[in-house]
C-alpha positions as CSV (number, residue, x, y, z in Angstrom):
1,M,-62.7,-2.6,-65.6
2,Q,-60.2,-0.2,-67.3
3,R,-57.7,1.4,-65.0
4,Q,-58.0,5.2,-64.7
5,S,-55.3,7.3,-66.2
6,P,-52.7,8.4,-63.6
7,W,-52.2,11.7,-65.4
8,V,-54.0,14.8,-64.3
9,S,-54.1,18.1,-66.1
10,L,-53.4,21.3,-64.0
11,A,-53.6,25.0,-64.3
12,K,-51.4,26.2,-67.2
13,L,-48.2,28.2,-66.4
14,L,-48.4,31.9,-66.6
15,S,-46.1,31.7,-69.6
16,P,-44.6,28.9,-71.7
17,R,-41.3,27.8,-70.1
18,Q,-38.5,25.1,-70.7
19,E,-35.1,24.4,-69.3
20,H,-36.2,26.0,-65.9
21,G,-35.6,24.8,-62.4
22,T,-38.6,23.2,-60.3
23,V,-38.7,22.8,-56.6
24,A,-41.3,22.1,-53.9
25,M,-41.6,24.0,-50.6
26,G,-43.3,21.7,-48.1
27,H,-46.5,20.0,-49.3
28,S,-48.2,23.4,-50.2
29,S,-46.4,25.0,-53.0
30,I,-44.1,24.5,-56.1
31,F,-41.9,27.2,-57.6
32,I,-40.4,27.4,-61.1
33,I,-37.2,29.4,-61.5
34,G,-35.6,30.8,-64.6
35,G,-35.4,28.9,-67.9
36,I,-36.3,30.1,-71.4
37,T,-39.4,31.6,-72.8
38,P,-40.5,31.6,-76.5
39,T,-39.9,34.5,-78.9
40,Y,-42.1,34.8,-82.2
41,G,-42.1,36.5,-85.4
42,N,-45.1,38.0,-87.1
43,D,-46.9,34.8,-86.6
44,T,-47.3,34.2,-82.8
45,S,-48.4,30.7,-83.3
46,N,-44.9,29.8,-84.6
47,Q,-42.0,30.1,-82.2
48,I,-38.9,31.4,-83.8
49,G,-36.4,31.3,-80.8
50,Y,-35.8,31.6,-77.2
51,S,-35.2,34.1,-74.6
52,T,-33.5,33.4,-71.1
53,T,-35.7,34.7,-68.3
54,D,-35.5,35.6,-64.7
55,L,-39.1,35.0,-64.0
56,V,-40.1,33.0,-60.7
57,E,-43.6,31.7,-60.3
58,M,-45.3,29.8,-57.4
59,Y,-47.9,27.3,-57.8
60,D,-50.5,26.7,-54.9
61,I,-51.3,23.1,-54.9
62,A,-54.5,23.5,-52.8
63,S,-56.1,26.1,-55.0
64,N,-54.5,25.2,-58.4
65,T,-53.3,28.6,-59.2
66,W,-50.0,30.3,-60.2
67,T,-48.8,33.7,-59.0
68,A,-45.7,35.6,-59.9
69,R,-42.8,35.9,-57.2
70,A,-39.8,38.3,-56.9
71,S,-37.7,37.7,-60.1
72,A,-34.3,35.9,-59.8
73,P,-31.3,38.3,-59.4
74,F,-30.3,37.3,-62.9
75,K,-31.5,35.7,-66.2
76,V,-30.6,32.0,-66.1
77,N,-31.5,28.7,-67.8
78,H,-30.8,25.3,-66.8
79,P,-30.4,26.6,-63.2
80,N,-29.2,24.3,-60.2
81,V,-31.9,24.8,-57.7
82,A,-32.7,23.2,-54.4
83,T,-35.1,23.9,-51.4
84,V,-33.9,23.6,-47.6
85,G,-36.7,24.7,-45.3
86,R,-38.4,27.8,-46.5
87,K,-35.5,28.9,-48.7
88,I,-34.6,28.2,-52.2
89,Y,-31.0,28.0,-53.3
90,L,-29.9,29.1,-56.9
91,L,-26.4,27.8,-57.2
92,G,-25.3,28.7,-60.7
93,G,-26.9,27.7,-64.1
94,L,-26.2,28.9,-67.7
95,V,-26.5,32.5,-69.0
96,E,-26.5,34.2,-72.4
97,A,-22.8,34.2,-73.8
98,N,-23.5,37.3,-75.9
99,D,-24.5,40.8,-75.0
100,P,-27.0,41.6,-76.4
101,P,-28.1,37.9,-76.7
102,S,-27.7,36.2,-80.0
103,S,-30.8,34.9,-82.0
104,N,-29.0,31.6,-81.8
105,V,-28.5,29.6,-78.6
106,N,-25.2,30.4,-77.1
107,W,-25.0,29.8,-73.2
108,T,-22.2,29.6,-70.8
109,A,-21.9,28.7,-67.1
110,T,-22.0,31.2,-64.3
111,R,-20.8,30.8,-60.6
112,E,-23.4,33.4,-59.3
113,S,-25.3,32.0,-56.3
114,Y,-28.4,33.2,-54.3
115,V,-30.9,32.3,-51.7
116,Y,-34.6,33.1,-51.9
117,D,-36.6,33.6,-48.7
118,A,-40.2,32.6,-49.4
119,D,-41.5,34.4,-46.2
120,T,-40.0,37.8,-47.3
121,D,-40.0,37.2,-51.3
122,T,-36.5,38.5,-51.4
123,W,-33.2,37.2,-52.8
124,K,-29.8,37.4,-51.0
125,A,-26.3,36.9,-52.6
126,L,-24.2,33.9,-51.6
127,V,-20.5,33.2,-52.1
128,P,-20.1,32.1,-55.9
129,M,-19.3,28.6,-56.7
130,P,-15.6,28.0,-56.5
131,N,-13.4,29.0,-59.5
132,G,-13.6,26.6,-62.3
133,T,-16.7,24.9,-61.1
134,G,-19.5,26.9,-62.7
135,R,-22.2,24.8,-64.4
136,G,-25.7,24.4,-65.3
137,S,-28.0,21.3,-65.6
138,A,-26.5,19.7,-62.6
139,I,-28.2,16.8,-60.9
140,M,-29.4,18.0,-57.4
141,G,-29.7,16.2,-54.2
142,V,-30.4,17.4,-50.5
143,Q,-29.6,15.9,-47.2
144,G,-30.2,17.9,-44.2
145,E,-28.3,21.2,-44.4
146,M,-26.3,19.9,-47.5
147,I,-27.0,20.3,-51.2
148,Y,-25.1,18.2,-53.7
149,L,-24.6,19.1,-57.2
150,A,-23.5,16.3,-59.6
151,G,-22.3,16.9,-63.0
152,G,-23.8,19.5,-65.4
153,M,-22.4,21.4,-68.3
154,T,-20.4,24.5,-68.8
155,F,-21.6,25.6,-72.3
156,L,-24.4,24.8,-74.8
157,D,-24.8,26.1,-78.3
158,Y,-26.6,24.7,-81.5
159,A,-23.4,22.9,-82.5
160,N,-21.9,21.6,-79.3
161,Q,-22.3,21.1,-75.6
162,N,-20.1,19.4,-72.9
163,S,-20.6,17.4,-69.6
164,V,-18.6,17.6,-66.4
165,S,-18.0,14.7,-63.9
166,S,-17.2,16.8,-60.9
167,V,-19.5,16.8,-57.8
168,L,-20.0,19.9,-55.4
169,A,-21.4,20.3,-51.8
170,F,-22.9,23.5,-50.5
171,N,-23.7,23.8,-46.7
172,T,-26.7,25.9,-46.2
173,T,-26.0,26.7,-42.4
174,S,-22.5,28.1,-42.9
175,E,-23.5,29.2,-46.4
176,S,-20.1,27.9,-47.7
177,W,-18.9,25.4,-50.3
178,Q,-17.3,22.2,-48.9
179,T,-14.7,19.9,-50.1
180,L,-15.8,16.2,-50.7
181,P,-13.4,13.2,-50.4
182,D,-11.7,12.4,-53.7
183,A,-13.9,9.2,-54.3
184,A,-17.2,11.2,-53.9
185,S,-16.0,14.3,-55.9
186,I,-16.2,12.6,-59.3
187,L,-18.9,10.7,-61.1
188,P,-17.9,7.5,-63.1
189,E,-18.7,9.5,-66.3
190,G,-19.6,13.1,-67.1
191,R,-23.4,13.7,-67.0
192,Q,-25.9,16.5,-67.7
193,H,-29.7,16.7,-68.5
194,G,-30.2,13.8,-66.0
195,V,-32.4,13.4,-62.9
196,G,-31.8,12.4,-59.3
197,A,-32.5,12.9,-55.7
198,V,-31.3,11.9,-52.2
199,V,-33.5,9.1,-50.8
200,G,-32.5,7.9,-47.4
201,S,-28.9,8.3,-47.3
202,T,-28.2,7.5,-51.0
203,F,-27.7,10.2,-53.7
204,Y,-29.0,8.6,-56.9
205,V,-28.0,10.1,-60.6
206,L,-30.2,8.6,-63.1
207,G,-29.9,8.8,-67.0
208,G,-29.1,12.0,-68.7
209,R,-26.4,12.4,-71.5
210,Y,-22.8,12.5,-72.0
211,M,-21.7,15.5,-74.1
212,Q,-24.0,15.8,-77.3
213,R,-27.7,15.5,-77.3
214,A,-27.8,12.0,-78.9
215,Y,-25.3,10.4,-76.5
216,V,-28.0,9.4,-74.0
217,R,-27.2,7.2,-71.0
218,G,-29.3,4.6,-69.0
219,T,-27.0,4.4,-66.0
220,V,-27.9,4.8,-62.4
221,F,-25.0,6.2,-60.2
222,M,-25.3,5.8,-56.5
223,L,-23.5,7.6,-53.5
224,D,-24.0,6.6,-49.9
225,L,-23.7,9.8,-48.2
226,R,-22.8,8.0,-44.8
227,C,-19.7,6.6,-46.5
228,L,-18.4,9.3,-48.9
229,E,-14.9,7.8,-48.9
230,E,-16.4,4.7,-50.8
231,G,-17.4,6.9,-53.7
232,W,-19.8,6.3,-56.4
233,K,-21.2,3.0,-57.5
234,T,-23.0,1.9,-60.7
235,C,-26.2,0.0,-60.6
236,H,-26.1,-3.3,-62.6
237,N,-29.6,-2.6,-63.9
238,R,-29.7,0.3,-66.5
239,M,-32.7,2.3,-67.6
240,P,-34.5,0.3,-70.3
241,V,-34.9,3.2,-72.6
242,P,-31.9,5.5,-72.0
243,R,-32.9,9.3,-72.2
244,G,-31.5,12.8,-71.8
245,G,-33.5,16.0,-71.2
246,L,-35.9,13.9,-68.9
247,C,-37.4,14.7,-65.7
248,G,-38.3,12.8,-62.5
249,G,-39.0,12.6,-58.9
250,A,-39.1,10.2,-56.1
251,V,-42.1,8.9,-54.3
252,G,-41.6,6.5,-51.5
253,P,-39.1,3.7,-52.6
254,R,-39.4,4.4,-56.4
255,F,-38.0,7.0,-58.7
256,Y,-40.2,8.0,-61.6
257,T,-38.6,9.1,-64.9
258,F,-40.5,10.9,-67.8
259,G,-39.9,12.0,-71.4
260,G,-36.8,13.4,-72.8
261,E,-35.4,14.1,-76.3
262,A,-33.2,12.6,-79.1
263,N,-35.7,9.8,-79.8
264,P,-34.8,8.4,-83.3
265,N,-38.1,6.6,-83.5
266,A,-40.4,9.6,-83.1
267,T,-41.0,12.2,-85.7
268,N,-40.9,14.9,-83.0
269,G,-37.8,13.5,-81.4
270,I,-39.6,13.2,-78.0
271,F,-39.6,10.1,-75.7
272,R,-43.0,9.5,-74.1
273,E,-42.0,6.8,-71.8
274,T,-42.5,6.6,-68.0
275,E,-40.1,4.3,-66.3
276,M,-39.9,3.5,-62.5
277,F,-36.8,2.6,-60.6
278,D,-37.3,0.5,-57.5
279,M,-34.4,1.7,-55.2
280,A,-34.9,-1.2,-52.8
281,T,-34.6,-3.9,-55.4
282,E,-32.6,-1.8,-57.9
283,T,-35.0,-3.0,-60.8
284,W,-37.0,-1.0,-63.5
285,A,-40.7,-1.2,-64.5
286,D,-42.9,0.6,-66.9
287,G,-45.5,3.1,-66.0
288,A,-48.2,4.8,-67.9
289,P,-46.6,6.8,-70.9
290,M,-46.9,10.6,-70.8
291,A,-50.1,12.1,-71.8
292,V,-48.3,15.0,-73.3
293,P,-44.7,13.9,-74.0
294,R,-42.2,16.6,-73.4
295,H,-38.4,17.3,-72.9
296,G,-36.6,20.2,-71.2
297,L,-38.6,20.3,-68.1
298,S,-37.8,19.6,-64.5
299,A,-40.3,17.7,-62.0
300,V,-40.8,17.6,-58.3
301,A,-42.6,15.1,-56.2
302,V,-45.1,16.2,-53.5
303,G,-47.2,13.5,-51.8
304,N,-48.3,10.7,-54.1
305,R,-47.9,13.1,-57.1
306,V,-45.0,14.0,-59.4
307,Y,-45.6,17.4,-60.9
308,L,-44.3,18.4,-64.4
309,P,-44.5,21.9,-65.4
310,G,-43.7,23.3,-68.8
311,G,-41.1,21.8,-71.3
312,D,-40.9,21.5,-75.1
313,L,-43.3,19.5,-77.3
314,Q,-40.6,18.6,-79.8
315,E,-36.8,18.1,-79.9
316,D,-35.2,21.6,-80.5
317,G,-34.2,22.1,-84.0
318,I,-36.0,19.1,-85.7
319,P,-38.7,20.4,-88.1
320,V,-42.2,19.3,-87.4
321,L,-45.1,19.8,-89.7
322,I,-48.3,21.1,-88.0
323,N,-51.2,22.1,-90.1
324,G,-48.9,22.8,-93.1
325,T,-46.4,24.9,-91.2
326,E,-43.0,23.8,-90.1
327,H,-42.2,24.2,-86.3
328,F,-38.6,23.9,-85.1
329,M,-39.5,24.4,-81.3
330,Q,-42.6,24.4,-79.4
331,T,-42.1,25.7,-75.8
332,S,-45.2,24.6,-73.8
333,D,-47.3,26.0,-70.8
334,H,-48.8,22.6,-70.0
335,F,-48.7,21.5,-66.5
336,D,-49.7,18.0,-65.3
337,A,-49.0,15.5,-62.7
338,Y,-48.5,11.8,-62.5
339,V,-50.5,10.2,-59.7
340,V,-48.8,7.2,-58.1
């Protein structure tokens, strides 16, 4: 008997979105924060650019519905977001470098930080990120009252981008930034557009890229949060298909990774791979490929599902011919989940 597909389609987003942040609040709801939305010319079927947004939307898992929530305090893409209890922490990200925004991508890091209270649907300012540490696209991990931000990028435009290797820590109880031991404060190599999470007492950073879009990495970095002085270690088994711009989430002892961009073997530049990292054995296995391959999205695990809202259907800037028309970007409102 043929195995049923693990992919489940869900209610579409209220608007197409990519390069946003995705977090879960308990087992009942999912939030998407910021990102970029498409702009169109005379033909609304062909996207011609992006616009950074402050939109915040909540998905109710039980009813399979989306609702708008209070907008973020500023327009931000590649936001660094994490949930602790009933609060969402927005700790920097990328913002438009030009005022008014340019028609070309030109984004730079901000240090602005805020906390969102889901019960009152309000935002409150926090102390900004320390001088010189602003970034977007960091890999996020949460343990107890602490939020960890590993790597990230300080700018992105059509020609260039960078990656940083520093690691930050924010205490949500004292609402203050804390200094990590030297060995824990630097990744073995700069990383952005990767994925990760704290599972047990270990902070995992998987995949991503170093500097430019094509410089994908398959490494797994690990930090034991009980022994910060021992610093970061690198797993001996790498991701079989290195990818950046991917997304993922942890369910039980496995971390599931999906999609990504800069695939030289696909006409749309997108990876459709699903790969699972077993954190107990530190080994990789294949999963069912994405039903709708995408990049530029973030995912979150709730229960036995990993939820994947939005993303882009093609690598940004690569011409893809659809019904005789060239498309250079396709931001999507698709929403699905991978059932473990």
